C-alpha positions as CSV (number, residue, x, y, z in Angstrom):
1,M,72.2,256.6,-6.4
2,A,69.0,256.3,-8.5
3,S,70.7,254.0,-11.0
4,I,74.1,252.4,-11.4
5,N,73.7,252.4,-15.2
6,N,76.7,253.9,-17.0
7,K,78.7,254.3,-13.9
8,T,82.4,253.3,-13.6
9,V,82.8,250.3,-11.3
10,W,86.0,248.6,-10.0
11,I,85.4,245.0,-8.8
12,T,88.0,243.0,-6.9
13,G,87.7,239.2,-6.9
14,A,86.2,239.5,-10.4
15,S,87.7,236.3,-11.8
16,S,85.0,233.9,-10.5
17,G,81.9,233.6,-8.4
18,I,80.1,236.7,-7.1
19,G,82.6,239.0,-8.8
20,E,82.2,237.4,-12.2
21,A,78.4,237.5,-11.9
22,L,78.5,241.2,-10.9
23,S,80.7,241.9,-14.0
24,Y,78.1,240.5,-16.4
25,E,75.2,242.2,-14.8
26,L,76.9,245.6,-14.5
27,N,78.3,245.4,-18.1
28,K,74.7,244.8,-19.4
29,K,73.7,248.0,-17.6
30,G,76.3,250.0,-19.6
31,C,78.8,250.3,-16.8
32,K,82.5,250.8,-17.5
33,L,84.3,248.1,-15.5
34,I,87.7,247.6,-14.0
35,L,88.2,244.0,-13.1
36,S,90.8,242.8,-10.6
37,S,92.1,239.6,-9.1
38,R,95.4,237.7,-9.1
39,K,94.3,235.5,-12.1
40,T,94.9,237.5,-15.3
41,E,93.8,234.7,-17.6
42,A,90.5,234.2,-15.8
43,L,89.9,238.0,-15.9
44,E,90.4,238.0,-19.6
45,R,87.8,235.2,-19.9
46,V,85.3,237.2,-17.9
47,K,86.0,240.3,-20.0
48,N,85.5,238.4,-23.2
49,S,82.3,236.9,-21.9
50,C,80.8,240.3,-21.2
51,Q,78.2,241.7,-23.6
52,Y,80.3,244.8,-24.1
53,P,84.0,243.8,-23.7
54,D,85.3,247.1,-25.0
55,A,83.9,248.7,-21.8
56,V,86.0,246.5,-19.6
57,K,89.6,247.0,-18.4
58,I,91.8,244.4,-16.7
59,L,93.8,245.4,-13.7
60,P,95.7,242.5,-12.1
61,L,95.8,242.9,-8.3
62,D,97.0,240.9,-5.3
63,I,95.1,242.3,-2.4
64,T,97.8,241.4,0.1
65,Q,100.4,243.7,-1.6
66,Y,99.4,246.7,0.5
67,D,102.2,249.0,-0.7
68,L,101.0,248.7,-4.3
69,M,97.5,249.9,-3.6
70,P,98.1,253.6,-4.2
71,S,99.6,252.9,-7.6
72,K,96.8,250.4,-8.4
73,A,94.2,253.1,-7.5
74,K,95.9,255.5,-9.9
75,E,95.8,252.9,-12.7
76,A,92.1,252.3,-12.0
77,I,91.3,256.0,-12.2
78,A,93.3,256.4,-15.4
79,A,91.4,253.6,-17.1
80,F,88.3,255.6,-17.6
81,G,89.1,258.9,-15.9
82,S,87.2,258.2,-12.7
83,V,85.7,255.5,-10.5
84,D,82.2,255.8,-9.1
85,V,81.9,252.5,-7.2
86,L,84.5,250.2,-5.6
87,I,83.2,246.7,-5.0
88,N,85.4,245.1,-2.4
89,N,84.7,241.4,-3.2
90,A,88.1,239.7,-2.8
91,G,88.2,237.2,0.0
92,I,88.8,233.7,1.3
93,S,87.0,231.5,3.8
94,Q,88.0,228.9,6.4
95,R,86.9,225.5,7.6
96,S,88.8,224.3,10.7
97,Y,88.4,224.2,14.5
98,I,90.3,226.8,16.5
99,I,92.4,224.1,18.3
100,D,93.5,222.7,14.9
101,T,94.2,226.0,13.1
102,D,97.8,227.3,12.7
103,F,98.3,230.9,13.6
104,D,99.5,231.7,10.1
105,V,96.1,230.8,8.8
106,Y,94.5,233.5,10.9
107,K,97.1,236.0,9.6
108,K,96.3,235.1,6.0
109,L,92.6,235.5,6.6
110,V,93.1,238.9,8.1
111,D,95.6,239.9,5.4
112,I,93.2,239.1,2.6
113,N,89.7,239.7,4.0
114,Y,90.4,242.7,6.1
115,L,93.8,244.5,5.8
116,G,93.9,244.2,2.0
117,T,90.4,245.6,1.7
118,V,91.3,248.4,4.1
119,A,94.5,249.2,2.1
120,L,92.7,249.4,-1.2
121,T,89.8,251.4,0.3
122,K,92.3,254.0,1.8
123,A,94.1,254.2,-1.6
124,I,91.0,255.3,-3.5
125,L,89.4,257.3,-0.7
126,P,91.2,260.6,-1.5
127,Y,89.9,260.4,-5.1
128,F,86.4,259.9,-3.8
129,I,86.8,262.9,-1.5
130,E,88.2,265.1,-4.3
131,Q,85.3,264.3,-6.7
132,Q,82.8,264.6,-3.8
133,H,81.1,261.3,-4.6
134,G,81.9,257.6,-4.4
135,H,80.4,254.4,-3.2
136,F,82.1,251.5,-1.3
137,A,80.2,248.3,-1.7
138,T,81.8,245.6,0.4
139,V,80.9,242.0,0.4
140,T,81.2,240.7,3.9
141,S,79.1,237.7,5.1
142,L,76.4,236.8,7.6
143,M,79.4,235.5,9.5
144,G,80.4,239.2,9.9
145,K,77.3,239.5,12.1
146,F,77.2,236.2,14.0
147,G,79.5,233.2,14.4
148,S,79.6,229.5,13.5
149,P,82.0,226.7,14.3
150,I,85.0,226.0,12.0
151,R,84.9,229.6,10.8
152,S,86.6,231.5,13.7
153,G,89.2,233.4,11.6
154,Y,86.8,234.0,8.8
155,C,84.1,235.4,11.2
156,G,86.7,237.6,12.9
157,S,87.9,239.1,9.6
158,K,84.4,239.8,8.4
159,H,83.3,241.3,11.7
160,A,86.3,243.6,11.4
161,L,85.0,244.9,8.0
162,H,81.7,245.9,9.5
163,G,83.5,248.0,12.2
164,F,85.8,249.7,9.8
165,F,83.2,250.6,7.1
166,D,80.6,251.7,9.7
167,V,83.2,254.3,10.8
168,L,84.2,255.2,7.2
169,R,80.5,256.0,6.5
170,M,80.3,258.2,9.5
171,E,83.5,260.1,8.8
172,H,82.9,260.7,5.1
173,E,79.2,261.0,4.6
174,K,79.9,264.8,4.4
175,D,82.1,264.1,1.3
176,G,79.2,262.5,-0.6
177,I,80.6,259.0,0.0
178,N,78.3,256.0,0.6
179,V,79.0,252.7,2.1
180,T,77.0,249.5,1.5
181,L,77.8,246.3,3.4
182,V,76.4,243.2,1.7
183,A,76.3,240.1,3.8
184,P,75.6,236.9,1.8
185,G,74.6,233.6,3.3
186,F,74.9,230.5,1.2
187,V,75.7,231.3,-2.5
188,Q,76.7,228.9,-5.2
189,T,80.4,229.7,-5.4
190,N,83.6,227.8,-4.7
191,I,84.1,229.6,-1.4
192,A,83.9,226.4,0.7
193,K,86.1,224.4,-1.8
194,N,88.8,227.1,-1.6
195,A,88.5,227.6,2.1
196,L,91.6,227.2,4.2
197,V,91.9,224.3,6.6
198,G,94.0,224.2,9.8
199,D,97.4,223.8,8.0
200,G,96.6,226.5,5.5
201,S,95.9,224.2,2.5
202,A,92.7,224.4,0.5
203,R,89.7,222.3,1.7
204,G,89.2,220.9,-1.8
205,H,85.5,220.2,-1.8
206,E,82.2,222.0,-1.7
207,D,79.4,221.6,0.8
208,D,75.6,221.1,0.4
209,D,74.7,224.5,1.9
210,N,76.5,226.4,-0.8
211,A,75.5,224.1,-3.5
212,N,71.8,224.7,-2.6
213,G,72.2,228.5,-2.0
214,L,71.5,231.5,-4.1
215,T,72.8,231.5,-7.6
216,T,75.5,234.0,-8.3
217,N,73.3,235.7,-10.8
218,D,70.5,236.1,-8.3
219,F,72.9,237.4,-5.7
220,A,74.5,239.9,-8.2
221,R,71.1,241.4,-9.1
222,K,70.1,241.7,-5.4
223,M,73.4,243.3,-4.6
224,I,73.1,245.9,-7.4
225,K,69.7,246.9,-6.1
226,A,71.1,247.3,-2.6
227,I,73.8,249.6,-4.0
228,E,71.3,251.7,-6.0
229,K,69.1,252.1,-2.9
230,E,72.3,253.2,-1.0
231,K,71.5,250.7,1.8
232,F,73.8,250.7,4.8
233,E,73.5,246.9,5.1
234,A,71.9,244.1,3.0
235,Y,71.5,240.5,4.1
236,M,71.0,237.9,1.3
237,G,70.3,234.2,1.4
238,G,67.7,231.8,2.6
239,K,66.6,231.0,6.1
240,E,70.1,231.5,7.4
241,V,69.4,235.3,7.2
242,L,67.1,234.8,10.3
243,G,70.3,234.5,12.3
244,I,70.8,238.2,12.1
245,Y,67.6,238.8,14.0
246,L,68.1,235.9,16.4
247,K,71.5,237.2,17.3
248,R,70.1,240.6,18.1
249,F,67.0,239.5,20.1
250,F,67.6,235.9,21.1
251,P,71.4,235.2,21.2
252,K,71.2,232.1,23.3
253,L,68.6,230.6,21.0
254,L,70.8,231.3,18.0
255,H,73.7,229.6,19.8
256,R,71.7,226.4,20.3
257,I,70.4,226.4,16.7
258,V,73.8,226.8,15.2
259,L,75.3,224.0,17.3
260,I,72.4,221.7,16.5
261,N,72.8,222.4,12.7
262,T,76.5,222.0,12.9
263,A,76.1,218.6,14.6
264,K,73.9,217.4,11.7
265,R,76.5,218.1,9.0
């Protein structure tokens, strides 16, 4: 993809954070947008804040309602006649030790972060095959490549995305379909505030790492470039990105560094 300009892009988790920032950046590039999340009023706010709101359609979506994904895909296609890019951005994080985490919390993390994304991806895949082009851009996490304490379920769900989409890329490259996995480190969103704790409730407060991370606007611009370059994977953040390479070449060193940094917090 030489340029994403004027493409039709479907964004999940578009009501705040990364999804909201992507909406503004893509709208400025002339893209036609389909914005999805559970929060209809927030989606309307994002649409009305876009430079070209007439090029934006709202499609409310609960990513855990798997059976509705085929009908939602039909609605998305009907909005502008086609979809060129699906940005899988909906997700939720976790902040609790394994021993303190209810099993239902793990189920919810997998339902939202993994199975919901798989269900939506499968729903639009036949359309991409039929039109012989399409691009899945999935927001995972550096935690999809290596682990960190109090994020066990989150890490597991994000690791699963990498496995699934690596295979999708292999199976459907012949159909003109691209897959880009974008793994953010610390970004200035509410992800830590909304993270699930052991009993399934929201954590309720942010942390310094995210507060000092990339702005959502910076992240969105970097992600759009990664999509245009058709990268297989893109890692975005500060020094935490080095964990990718430490995991590959010096896993025991990474283990020690992560534990030391965790103890400091």
